[in-house]
N, C-alpha and C positions, 0 to 999 in steps of 0.2 A: 237186514232189519225192515220190518214191514210196518207201515202206518196205514191206519183206518181213515174211513171218510166221516162225514158228518153224523153224529149219533150213532157210530158205529162202535166197536171194542175190538180187543184181542180175541174175542169169541165169535166175532163176524165169520160166516162161512168162507168167506174169501180170504181171510186172514189165515184161518186154519188150513185152507186149501193150499195157498203157496206156500205156508211153512212146511207143510208136509212134503210137496214137492221139493223144496229145497233140501230136506232132510234126507230124502232118497237119494238126492243127486250129491250128497255128501257135505252138504253145507251146515252150519250151526243156523238156528232161525231164532230171531227174537222179534215177537209181536208185542209192539210197543202201544200202549194205551195211552192216548191224550189226557191231559189233566181234566179231570172229572168224569173220565169214561171208564167202565169196567168196574164201577164200583168205588172208585177212587174219589168220590165227592169230599170226603171228609179230610183228604190230606192237604187242601190247599184251599185259601179263601178265594183263588182268583178264577176265571172261567177260561176255557180253551176257546181258540178262534184261529181263523186261517193265516194270521200273521206270527204265530209263535214258532217260527223256524228254530229258535234258539234252544228250544226245549230238545228238538230233534239232535240239533248239533252237540249238545251237552252229552245226550246218550252215547253217539258215536265216537267222540272224543273220549269219553269213559270207557268203551270197548277196546279202543285202542291202547290209551294210556295204561290203565289199570289191568284190562284182560291180555293185554299184548297180541291181540289177535292181529295177524299180518296183512290180511285182506278183508275188505269190508265193502257192503253194497246196501243202499238204501233204495226202498222201493215204496210207493204211497198209491193209494186208491182215492179219486176224485178230490175232495177237500185234503186229504193226505197227499196225494200227489202235488198239488200246488205248494203244500208245505216242503215236501222234499226237494222240489225245484227251485223254490224260494231259497232255501239253505244252500243248495247246489251253486247258484249264481252268487250268494253272498260270500261263500267261500272263494270262488274265483279259483286264480291260481295259487291261492294259499292253501288250498285244502291239504291236509296230511296225506301224504304218498301211499298210506294204508287204505285210503278211500279209492277204491278203482272204478265206481259207476253209479249211475242213478236211473231208476226206471219208474215210470208214472203211468197208470192207467186211468184214463177220463179225467185229468187233471183239470181242476176249474182255474184256469190260468187268467181268466177275466171275470171276476166274482162279481161285478155289476152286471155283465151280460148274462150269467148263469142264473142270477136273483131275478131279472126280467124274463127268462124262459121259464123259469119255475113257477113264474105267477101267471103264465098263459093258461086259458081255462082247460086245455087238454092235459095240464099237468096237474090239476086239481087235487086228485088223490096222493100224488106225490107231496105237495105243497101241505096239505093238510096233515099228513103224517109227519113230516119234520117239524110243524109248527106244535103240534100236540106234544111231541117228545120233547123238545126245547123248552116249553113252557112247564111240563112236569118237573124237567131238571131244574129250572131256575127256581121253582116253587121249593124244591128240596133243597137247594142251596140255601134260601132264604130262612129255612127252618135251622139249618146249622149254623149259619152266620147272619142272624136278624140285624145286627147293628151295621152290615155292609149293604144289605140289599132291599130295597124297597120296591113293591110291584105293583104301584099306582100305574093303572092304565093297562095292565096286562090283559085284562078281559077283551080289550080293543083290538089286540094283535091279530091279524088275520093272515099275515104272510111273513116270510123269511125275512125280506127287507124291512118291514116293519118291526119286527123282532130286533133284527141288528141295530136299526136307527134308535129303538126305544132303550135296549138292554145291552146288547154286546158292545156297541161303541162307546157310551159313556161309561161303562164298566171296566174297559179294556184301553183306555188313554186315547179314545178316536172322537174327533169333534161328531160325527154323525156316520150314517151307514156309508155314504158317497166317500167320506174321508178314509173309512176302514176299508172299502174295497180297492180304492186307488193305492193305497200304501201297502196293502197285503196281497195283490194280485201278483203272480209269480211271473207273468208274461215279460214285464219289465226287466226281470233279472236273469232271463235265459242267455243273452249275449255274453254273459261272463263267465258261462260254465266251460270249463276246459277238460272235463272228464266224460268218457263215453256215457251216452244217455239214451234211453230209448223211451218214446212215449207210444201207448197204444190208445187208439180212439175209435169210435164208431160213428158212421155218416148218420146213423139213426139214433145217436144218443138224444133223449127228451130234453134234457135241461142243460147239457153242457154244449153249447153250440161249436160244430166241427170248424166252423170259419174262425172261431176266436182262437183255436189251438193252430191252425194253419197259418194264420196271420202271424202269430206269435214264433212259431217255429221260422218261419219264412225270412223275418226280419232280424232273428237272432244271429244267424251266422255263426253258429256253434256246432260242436260234435253231437249234434242231437238227430237220432233215427227215429222218424215218425211213421209209425205203421198205422193204417187206417184199414177199417173193413165196411163192409155195406151194411152189415147188421152186427149186432151185439148190444144194442141198447146203452144204458148205463152200468158198466162194471159187469155185465152179465157173460158176453161171449161164449154161448153155450158151445162145446166141442160138438164135431161130427164123428169123432172116434171114442172107443171105449177106453182109452187110456188115461185120458185126463176129461174129466167132465166139463171144466171150464177152461177153454183154451188160453187165457190170459195168463193163468197161474203157472202153466208149464212153459209158456214164453217169457216170462221173466226170468226163470230158472235158466232157460237156455240162453237167454242174453247174457246171464252173469257168467255161464261157462264160457261162453264165446270169448268174453273179455278176459277171462283167466287164461285162456289158450292163445290169446294174442290175435283174435279174429274179431273183435270188437270195434 
């Protein structure tokens, strides 16, 4: 099962790519839309956010209990990586035996640090892109559920942190953006993970600081394999071979195969 990042969907290129690689390797592949993504806005009055690990958990449990899958892996990109690892830590030693491992690409393990990096001048285009998409989505939600959402002050929002402070936090049960980031960051849950886990991260990721990932993994003392590269940006990892255009997609599948073969 693969989970996308902020303002992505099941149709994002990396989601389709890793699903294709998984299928070719003999796995079933589930591309999961977070709530409100992939055209699902009408299905729920609530918003998606970086703390909703119970959504992923519910899908995994259904795959195991209803579909009787004997072995399941969960992987996530960026925000999705944070959610997968948060869920893994929340499971701890109580994870169903059918869940064999977890993988995350450029996971936002420290949401506050990521928001601060995103707000740096060098990341202006990234932040503007995310803010525009988030504003458009909340305006659409307000049309669908006018009694729930009030958009006073939305025109003043210029950053993801401001968006989370004004909209995500109050509509999702958090006091403010700081409270949301503190309670939803997966770094604090890593120590409880007890299944094979792989994290892929790039030194030159523009808005997920590599130090935030290294620090979290180092202090966790859990079965986590951290793979870092000098280049790769944010979830890009262009391959230097013709086999797989994006290195991370094939690497996730190889990790799952290794675990199944007892090598993970």
